[in-house]
C-alpha positions in Angstrom: -32.8 -38.8 45.6 -31.9 -35.5 43.3 -29.3 -33.3 44.4 -30.5 -29.3 44.8 -29.5 -26.9 42.8 -29.6 -23.3 42.0 -30.0 -21.1 39.5 -29.7 -17.5 38.5 -30.6 -15.7 35.6 -29.2 -12.1 34.4 -31.4 -10.8 31.3 -30.5 -8.1 29.5 -31.8 -5.8 27.0 -30.8 -3.4 24.6 -27.4 -5.4 23.5 -26.2 -4.1 20.1 -23.8 -6.6 18.8 -25.1 -9.6 20.3 -22.3 -11.4 18.3 -19.3 -9.9 20.0 -20.7 -10.2 23.5 -21.2 -14.2 23.1 -18.0 -14.4 21.7 -16.4 -12.5 24.4 -18.5 -14.2 26.8 -17.6 -17.9 26.0 -13.9 -16.7 25.5 -13.6 -15.4 28.8 -16.3 -15.1 30.8 -17.6 -18.8 30.8 -14.1 -20.2 32.0 -14.6 -17.5 35.2 -17.7 -18.8 36.7 -16.7 -22.5 35.8 -14.3 -22.1 38.1 -16.5 -20.4 41.0 -17.6 -22.5 43.9 -20.4 -24.8 43.9 -20.6 -24.4 39.6 -23.2 -26.9 37.8 -23.9 -25.5 34.4 -23.9 -21.7 32.5 -25.9 -21.1 29.1 -25.6 -17.8 27.3 -28.9 -17.5 25.2 -30.0 -15.0 22.4 -33.3 -14.1 22.9 -33.5 -11.6 19.7 -34.4 -8.0 19.2 -30.9 -6.9 21.3 -32.2 -9.5 24.6 -29.8 -11.5 25.9 -30.3 -13.9 29.0 -27.2 -16.0 31.3 -28.5 -19.0 33.2 -26.2 -20.1 35.7 -26.7 -23.2 38.0 -25.0 -23.6 41.3 -25.2 -26.0 44.1 -26.1 -23.6 46.7 -28.0 -20.1 46.5 -25.4 -18.0 48.5 -23.0 -19.2 45.2 -25.4 -18.5 43.1 -25.9 -14.6 44.6 -22.1 -14.7 44.7 -21.8 -15.1 41.2 -24.1 -12.6 40.2 -22.6 -9.8 42.6 -19.0 -11.3 40.3 -20.8 -11.3 36.9 -22.5 -7.5 37.3 -18.7 -6.4 38.6 -17.0 -8.9 35.3 -20.2 -7.1 32.4 -19.2 -3.8 34.0 -15.4 -4.2 33.4 -14.9 -6.3 30.4 -18.4 -5.8 28.5 -19.5 -2.2 28.9 -18.8 -1.7 25.2 -21.1 -4.1 24.0 -23.3 -4.9 26.9 -25.7 -2.8 29.4 -26.2 -3.7 32.8 -28.9 -6.9 33.6 -32.7 -5.3 33.4 -33.0 -8.2 35.7 -31.2 -10.6 38.2 -32.9 -13.7 39.6 -31.9 -16.1 42.0 -33.9 -19.1 43.1 -33.9 -23.1 43.7 -34.4 -25.2 41.2 -37.4 -27.3 41.2 -37.8 -29.1 38.3 -35.5 -30.2 35.6 -35.3 -32.8 32.7 -31.9 -33.2 30.9 -28.7 -35.4 30.9 
């Protein structure tokens, strides 16, 4: 039986400098988010046209929602110069998955 997981997705638009945003996320945010309880995986995705998205997988829905709260605060405190507040934040149960 597969272990149930939960995803949180945050979409950002109007990112003026995607390269700087990605560097800060990789160097500073990834260590923070990956240390949270229930962390499974994290993805930072450049969508083009000044849009970026993060997808984080957790073991429980409450851990995913807690991560959204922490991410919102962290982005406001550390990335406000290159990243606007998320346009959309979602969290829910992963019902399909294929990968390693």
